C-alpha positions as CSV (number, residue, x, y, z in Angstrom):
1,M,109.3,88.2,66.5
2,T,112.6,89.5,65.2
3,R,113.0,92.1,62.5
4,T,114.2,89.5,60.0
5,E,111.2,87.3,60.7
6,L,108.8,90.3,60.3
7,Q,110.4,91.2,57.0
8,Q,110.2,87.6,55.7
9,R,106.5,87.4,56.7
10,I,105.8,90.7,54.9
11,I,107.6,89.5,51.8
12,Q,105.6,86.3,51.8
13,K,102.3,88.1,52.0
14,L,103.4,90.6,49.3
15,E,104.3,87.7,46.9
16,T,100.8,86.4,47.0
17,M,99.0,89.7,47.0
18,E,96.9,90.9,44.0
19,S,97.9,94.1,42.2
20,D,95.2,96.3,43.6
21,K,96.1,95.3,47.2
22,L,99.8,95.9,46.4
23,A,98.9,99.4,45.1
24,F,97.0,100.0,48.4
25,V,100.0,98.9,50.4
26,T,102.3,101.2,48.5
27,I,100.0,104.2,49.2
28,F,99.8,103.2,52.8
29,L,103.6,103.0,53.1
30,D,104.0,106.4,51.5
31,D,101.5,107.9,53.9
32,L,103.2,106.2,56.8
33,D,106.5,107.8,55.8
34,I,104.9,111.2,55.6
35,Y,103.2,110.7,59.0
36,S,106.5,109.6,60.6
37,D,108.3,112.6,59.2
38,T,105.6,114.9,60.5
39,K,105.6,113.4,63.9
40,N,109.4,113.6,64.0
41,Q,109.3,117.3,63.1
42,E,106.7,117.9,65.8
43,R,109.0,116.3,68.3
44,V,111.9,118.4,67.2
45,N,109.8,121.6,67.3
46,S,108.6,120.6,70.8
47,A,112.1,120.0,72.0
48,N,113.4,123.3,70.6
49,S,110.5,125.1,72.3
50,N,111.3,123.4,75.6
51,I,114.9,124.4,75.4
52,K,114.0,128.0,74.8
53,E,111.6,128.0,77.8
54,V,114.3,126.5,80.0
55,K,116.9,129.1,78.8
56,E,114.4,131.9,79.5
57,A,113.6,130.6,82.9
58,I,117.3,130.4,83.8
59,K,117.9,133.9,82.5
60,S,115.0,135.3,84.6
61,L,116.3,133.6,87.7
62,R,119.6,135.4,87.4
63,G,118.0,138.6,88.6
64,K,119.9,141.9,89.0
65,Y,123.3,140.3,88.7
66,A,122.6,138.6,85.3
67,N,125.1,140.9,83.5
68,S,127.7,140.7,86.3
69,S,131.1,139.3,85.3
70,V,132.0,138.6,88.9
71,S,132.2,135.0,89.9
72,S,130.2,133.7,92.9
73,K,133.4,133.3,94.9
74,E,134.5,136.8,94.2
75,F,131.1,138.1,95.1
76,A,131.2,136.2,98.4
77,R,134.6,137.6,99.1
78,Q,133.5,141.2,98.4
79,K,130.4,140.7,100.6
80,Q,132.6,139.4,103.4
81,E,134.8,142.4,103.1
82,E,131.7,144.7,103.4
83,I,130.5,142.8,106.5
84,D,134.0,143.1,108.1
85,W,134.1,146.8,107.3
86,E,130.6,147.3,108.9
87,D,131.7,145.3,112.0
88,R,134.8,147.4,112.4
89,S,132.7,150.6,111.9
90,R,130.3,149.6,114.7
91,C,133.1,148.8,117.1
92,K,134.5,152.4,116.9
């Protein structure tokens, strides 16, 4: 059933409904809005919490070089220089 068909069906039912039932439907719709808003807020809070957890996990994985401004390529180059120096030192 399409959205338009659903709306037409609801309107038809509302047109024949008695006042007390209409009042109940109004209360139900208000509660449904509050419930939806609450659920949406819970989803947002959960997503924010997950983002914080991921950021903390990434930060903890960085280890002792977390504050280093050296790129990984530069770090690899420096390490290779150290290895070359050690190799030259052994050969002497």
